[in-house]
C-alpha positions in Angstrom: -45.9 -1.6 23.4 -42.7 -1.5 21.4 -42.9 -2.5 17.8 -40.1 -3.5 15.4 -39.7 -1.0 12.7 -37.6 -1.2 9.6 -35.5 1.7 8.3 -37.2 3.4 5.3 -35.4 2.3 2.2 -34.3 4.6 -0.6 -36.5 4.0 -3.7 -34.7 2.1 -6.4 -34.9 4.9 -9.0 -32.7 6.2 -11.7 -31.8 9.8 -12.7 -33.2 11.0 -16.0 -29.7 11.1 -17.6 -29.0 7.5 -16.5 -32.2 6.3 -18.0 -31.4 8.1 -21.3 -27.9 6.6 -21.4 -29.4 3.1 -20.8 -31.9 3.7 -23.7 -29.2 4.9 -26.1 -26.9 2.0 -25.1 -29.6 -0.6 -25.7 -30.6 1.0 -29.1 -27.0 0.8 -30.2 -26.9 -2.8 -29.1 -29.7 -3.7 -31.4 -28.1 -1.9 -34.3 -30.6 1.0 -34.1 -27.9 3.6 -34.5 -30.1 6.3 -36.1 -32.6 6.2 -33.3 -29.8 6.3 -30.7 -28.2 9.3 -32.4 -31.4 11.2 -32.6 -32.0 10.7 -28.8 -28.4 11.5 -28.0 -28.5 14.8 -30.0 -31.9 16.0 -28.7 -30.9 15.3 -25.1 -27.2 16.2 -25.2 -26.4 12.8 -23.9 -23.1 11.4 -25.1 -23.7 8.2 -27.1 -22.0 4.9 -26.2 -18.3 4.7 -26.8 -15.9 1.8 -27.2 -14.9 0.2 -24.0 -11.5 -0.7 -25.4 -9.6 2.4 -24.3 -10.7 2.1 -20.7 -10.1 -1.7 -20.6 -6.7 -1.2 -22.1 -5.9 1.4 -19.5 -7.0 -1.0 -16.7 -4.9 -3.8 -18.1 -1.9 -1.5 -18.5 -2.2 -0.3 -14.9 -2.4 -3.8 -13.7 0.7 -4.8 -15.6 2.5 -1.7 -14.4 1.6 -2.4 -10.8 3.0 -5.9 -11.2 6.2 -4.5 -12.6 6.6 -2.1 -9.7 6.0 -4.8 -7.2 8.6 -7.0 -8.9 11.2 -4.1 -8.5 10.6 -4.1 -4.7 12.9 -6.5 -3.0 10.6 -9.1 -1.4 11.3 -10.5 2.0 12.2 -14.2 2.5 8.7 -14.9 3.8 7.3 -13.2 0.6 9.5 -15.4 -1.6 8.4 -18.5 0.3 4.8 -17.6 -0.1 5.3 -16.9 -3.8 7.0 -20.2 -4.3 4.3 -22.0 -2.4 1.6 -20.2 -4.4 3.3 -21.2 -7.7 3.7 -24.8 -6.6 -0.1 -24.9 -5.9 -0.9 -23.9 -9.5 -1.5 -26.5 -12.1 1.5 -27.2 -14.3 1.2 -30.2 -16.5 4.6 -29.4 -18.2 6.3 -29.9 -14.8 4.2 -32.9 -14.0 5.2 -34.6 -17.2 8.8 -34.9 -15.9 7.8 -36.6 -12.7 5.7 -39.6 -11.7 2.3 -38.4 -10.4 0.2 -40.4 -8.0 -3.4 -39.6 -7.0 -3.9 -37.9 -3.8 -6.3 -39.0 -1.1 -9.5 -37.1 -0.9 -10.1 -35.1 2.3 -12.9 -36.3 4.6 -15.6 -33.7 4.1 -18.9 -33.3 5.9 -21.7 -30.8 6.0 -21.3 -28.3 8.8 -24.2 -25.9 8.1 -27.3 -25.8 6.0 -29.6 -22.9 5.1 -32.9 -23.3 3.2 -34.6 -21.1 0.6 -38.3 -21.4 -0.3 -37.5 -22.9 -3.7 -34.6 -24.6 -5.5 -31.2 -23.2 -4.6 -29.4 -22.5 -7.8 -26.1 -20.7 -7.3 -23.5 -19.9 -4.6 -20.4 -17.7 -4.9 -17.6 -16.9 -2.4 -16.3 -13.4 -1.9 -12.7 -13.0 -3.0 -11.4 -13.1 0.5 -13.4 -16.2 1.3 -15.1 -14.6 4.3 -18.6 -14.5 2.8 -20.9 -16.6 0.6 -23.9 -15.4 -1.4 -26.6 -17.9 -2.5 -29.4 -17.4 -5.1 -32.6 -19.2 -5.5 -35.7 -19.8 -7.7 -37.6 -18.1 -4.9 -36.0 -14.8 -6.3 -34.0 -14.1 -3.1 -30.3 -14.0 -2.3 -28.7 -14.8 1.1 -25.4 -13.6 2.4 -23.7 -15.8 4.9 -20.7 -15.4 7.2 -18.2 -18.3 6.7 -16.7 -18.0 10.2 -20.1 -18.3 11.8 -20.9 -21.4 9.7 -17.8 -23.0 10.9 -19.2 -22.8 14.5 -21.9 -25.3 13.5 -24.7 -23.6 15.3 -27.8 -21.5 14.4 -27.1 -19.4 17.5 -24.3 -17.6 15.6 -26.9 -16.6 12.9 -24.6 -17.1 9.8 -27.2 -15.6 7.5 -26.4 -11.9 7.8 -28.4 -10.5 5.0 -31.4 -11.6 2.8 -31.9 -9.6 -0.4 -35.1 -9.2 -2.4 -35.1 -7.4 -5.7 -35.7 -9.9 -8.5 -39.0 -11.2 -9.7 -37.7 -14.4 -11.2 -35.1 -17.1 -10.6 -31.6 -15.9 -9.6 -29.2 -17.5 -12.1 -25.8 -16.1 -11.1 -23.9 -13.9 -8.6 -20.6 -12.1 -8.8 -18.8 -10.4 -5.9 -17.2 -7.0 -6.6 -13.4 -7.4 -6.3 -13.2 -4.2 -4.1 -15.2 -5.5 -1.1 -18.7 -5.8 0.2 -20.7 -5.3 -3.0 -22.1 -7.9 -5.3 -24.2 -8.3 -8.5 -26.9 -10.8 -9.3 -28.4 -12.0 -12.5 -31.8 -13.3 -13.1 -34.3 -14.8 -15.6 -36.2 -11.5 -15.1 -33.7 -10.0 -17.6 -31.9 -7.8 -15.1 -28.6 -7.5 -13.3 -28.9 -6.0 -9.8 -26.0 -4.5 -7.8 -26.1 -4.3 -4.0 -24.0 -2.3 -1.6 -23.7 -4.6 1.5 -21.8 -1.9 3.5 -25.1 -0.1 4.1 -26.9 -1.4 7.1 -30.1 -3.4 6.6 -30.0 -3.1 2.8 -32.4 -5.5 1.1 -32.6 -4.0 -2.4 -30.2 -3.0 -5.1 -28.9 0.5 -5.5 -28.3 0.1 -9.2 -29.5 -2.2 -12.0 -28.9 -3.1 -15.6 -31.8 -4.1 -17.8 -31.4 -6.6 -20.6 -33.8 -7.8 -23.2 -33.1 -11.5 -22.5 -32.9 -13.7 -19.4 -29.3 -13.3 -18.0 -27.6 -16.6 -17.3 -24.1 -15.7 -16.1 -22.2 -12.6 -14.9 -18.6 -11.9 -13.9 -17.0 -8.7 -12.6 -13.8 -7.5 -14.4 -10.9 -7.6 -12.0 -11.1 -3.7 -11.9 -14.7 -3.8 -10.8 -15.7 -1.3 -13.5 -17.3 -3.7 -15.9 -19.6 -6.7 -15.8 -19.3 -9.5 -18.3 -22.7 -11.0 -19.0 -24.1 -14.0 -20.9 -27.7 -14.3 -21.7 -30.2 -16.2 -23.9 -28.9 -14.0 -26.7 -25.8 -15.4 -28.6 -23.7 -12.3 -28.2 -21.7 -11.7 -25.0 -22.1 -8.3 -23.4 -19.8 -6.1 -21.4 -21.6 -3.5 -19.2 -20.0 -0.4 -17.9 -21.2 -0.3 -14.3 -21.0 3.5 -14.0 -22.5 4.6 -17.4 -24.9 1.7 -18.1 -23.4 1.4 -21.6 -23.4 -2.0 -23.2 -20.7 -3.3 -25.5 -20.8 -6.4 -27.7 -18.1 -8.0 -30.0 -17.8 -5.9 -33.1 -17.9 -8.8 -35.4 -21.2 -10.8 -35.6 -19.1 -13.9 -36.6 -17.8 -13.8 -33.0 -21.2 -14.6 -31.5 -22.3 -18.0 -30.4 -25.1 -19.7 -32.2 -27.3 -20.2 -29.1 -27.7 -19.0 -25.6 -24.6 -18.4 -23.4 -24.5 -20.5 -20.3 -21.4 -19.1 -18.5 -18.9 -16.3 -18.8 -15.6 -16.1 -16.9 -12.7 -13.5 -16.8 -9.1 -14.8 -16.5 -7.5 -13.6 -13.3 -5.9 -10.6 -14.9 -8.8 -9.7 -17.1 -6.8 -9.8 -20.3 -9.0 -12.5 -21.8 -12.4 -14.0 -21.0 -14.2 -17.2 -22.0 -17.8 -18.1 -22.8 -19.6 -21.3 -23.3 -22.9 -22.1 -24.9 -25.7 -24.5 -25.8 -24.2 -24.6 -29.3 -21.5 -26.8 -27.9 -18.6 -24.4 -28.3 -16.2 -22.5 -26.0 -15.0 -19.1 -27.1 -12.1 -16.9 -26.0 -12.1 -13.2 -26.4 -9.5 -10.4 -26.1 -10.4 -8.7 -22.8 -9.6 -5.2 -24.3 -11.0 -5.3 -27.8 -13.8 -7.8 -27.3 -12.7 -9.7 -30.4 -12.9 -13.5 -30.4 -9.4 -14.9 -30.6 -10.2 -18.7 -30.5 -13.2 -21.0 -30.7 -13.3 -24.7 -29.6 -16.1 -26.2 -31.6 -17.8 -29.3 -30.2 -15.8 -28.9 -27.0 -17.9 -31.7 -25.4 -18.7 -33.8 -28.4 -21.4 -31.4 -29.6 -23.3 -31.4 -26.2 -24.2 -28.2 -24.4 -21.3 -26.7 -22.5 -22.3 -25.8 -18.9 -19.4 -24.0 -17.3 -15.9 -22.6 -17.9 -13.3 -21.6 -15.3 -9.7 -20.5 -15.7 -6.9 -21.9 -13.5 -5.1 -19.5 -11.2 -2.2 -19.1 -13.6 -4.5 -18.8 -16.6 -2.7 -21.6 -18.4 -5.7 -23.9 -18.3 -9.5 -23.8 -18.6 -11.8 -26.3 -16.8 -15.1 -27.0 -18.6 -18.1 -29.1 -18.1 -20.9 -30.3 -20.4 -23.9 -32.5 -20.9 -21.6 -35.3 -22.3 -20.9 -36.0 -18.6 -17.1 -35.5 -19.0 -15.2 -32.6 -17.4 -12.3 -31.4 -19.4 -9.1 -29.5 -18.7 -7.8 -27.5 -21.7 -4.2 -26.4 -22.2 -4.8 -22.9 -23.6 -1.4 -22.8 -25.3 -2.1 -25.9 -27.4 -5.9 -25.9 -27.4 -5.8 -29.6 -26.4 -7.4 -31.5 -23.5 -4.7 -32.5 -21.0 -7.1 -34.3 -18.5 -10.6 -35.6 -18.3 -12.8 -36.1 -15.3 -15.3 -39.0 -15.8 -17.8 -41.0 -13.8 -20.5 -38.4 -13.0 -23.6 -38.3 -15.1 -24.9 -34.9 -16.2 -27.2 -35.1 -19.2 -30.6 -33.8 -18.1 -29.4 -31.0 -15.8 -26.4 -28.7 -15.7 -23.9 -28.3 -12.9 -20.6 -26.4 -13.0 -17.2 -28.0 -12.4 -14.6 -26.2 -10.3 -11.2 -26.4 -8.6 -10.6 -26.5 -4.9 -8.7 -23.5 -3.6 -5.3 -25.1 -4.1 -6.3 -26.8 -7.4 -5.4 -30.2 -6.0 -9.0 -31.5 -6.6 -11.9 -30.9 -9.0 -15.5 -30.9 -7.8 -18.8 -31.4 -9.5 -22.0 -33.6 -9.1 -23.8 -36.7 -10.4 -27.4 -36.3 -11.3 -28.2 -40.0 -10.9 -27.7 -40.0 -7.1 -27.2 -36.3 -6.2 -23.7 -37.0 -4.9 -20.8 -34.5 -4.8 -17.9 -36.0 -6.8 -14.2 -35.4 -6.2 -11.4 -36.0 -8.7 -7.6 -35.6 -8.5 -7.0 -32.6 -10.8 -3.7 -34.0 -12.2 -4.4 -37.7 -12.6 -8.2 -37.4 -13.4 -8.9 -40.3 -10.9 -12.3 -40.2 -9.3 -11.5 -40.2 -5.6 -14.7 -39.8 -3.5 -18.4 -39.2 -3.5 -20.2 -37.4 -0.7 -23.9 -37.8 0.0 -26.2 -35.2 1.5 -28.4 -33.3 -1.1 -31.8 -35.0 -1.7 -32.4 -33.0 -4.9 -30.4 -32.4 -8.1 -27.3 -30.3 -7.4 -27.0 -27.2 -9.6 -23.8 -25.6 -8.2 -20.6 -26.4 -6.4 -18.8 -23.3 -5.2 -15.3 -23.7 -3.8 -13.6 -21.2 -1.4 -10.7 -19.2 -2.9 -8.8 -19.3 0.3 -9.5 -22.6 2.1 -10.7 -26.2 1.6 -14.4 -25.5 2.2 -17.1 -25.4 -0.4 -20.9 -24.9 -0.8 -23.5 -26.9 -2.8 -26.9 -25.7 -4.1 -29.6 -28.2 -4.9 -33.3 -28.7 -5.8 -34.1 -29.6 -2.2 -34.0 -25.8 -1.6 -30.8 -26.1 0.5 -27.4 -24.6 0.4 -24.9 -26.8 2.3 -21.6 -25.7 3.7 -18.9 -28.4 3.6 -15.6 -28.5 5.3 -13.0 -31.0 6.3 -13.7 -32.9 9.5 -11.2 -32.3 12.2 
């Protein structure tokens, strides 16, 4: 009789040098420089260095690449695409010169649902929009094929991978910008990195251990660093290859409470963090220095999420004052508010649709998905479906579809009815 067998997995172990680098990095993080130096000298392991030089190099290379691309004469089609892409970006300066009317919300419906064994907490699209990863309080992650979910049938088996390597709730996921790899954060105080190109992989091939539950992570656009926010008030930048951990050099740049979300701007030149202390902070993406703080961004209430617009001119934030806010980064002022959805007991992010025409979040009073016009702030539509509190709304970066995660253990895939 034939029996199903699974391929033997490679043990999730670290080399001795990698472990020592991690120990030295963490000792430096907690200001135990003497102990870190002793270990470094006795083991010939190079102690942690500043990440600034490498980040500056990456930022320079990105800018240089853009300059080179600008020198190449684009085709007419490329110019049309660029103009269309620019038109789709938010621009309140341009809108101020014209009369703006609210759009009509698309007619969305749920095309596919997958269930975890406990509350579904987070979902994130890959940068090409082809895959979705979900994370749950059952400690697992699922990877789903978007094209298969559009077929509306279980026969296509949209869940192409289930990952098990955490021992507590999965709090956040970030896809590597280079392709089929992702990182997950957890209340178990770890960040796990998975290589999805390997067949039948179920466990991480690399991990970063923190001393606090990790709430939010975001890959740098280069893929070499992971930005992380935890129950500690200082944001971290982890070097993926060396395990080294960097924090803002000035303790005055820390938050006063746990960090709920971190987010890199599209070019990686700045990043934003938000906290239970009610503030939003902006940091130089190279030096790690805080360059601006918005105190009491949501009237003193906890700030749940932050997200940059595609052109990095605006920041979208949500908080437990039940008001979404769109900030003009040049002036530091709110240019639009999104009201009408209660969020006071639980937190849910707020996000743009792919073309930034609409803003999506949820209402904890009836578990509906709420849609606003991004430019006018008008509440346009509510969609029902989840039977538990919604924790996350993740929008595709390439199309109109989105995913919701809720306390009924389900991740729902939504798209426009044709």
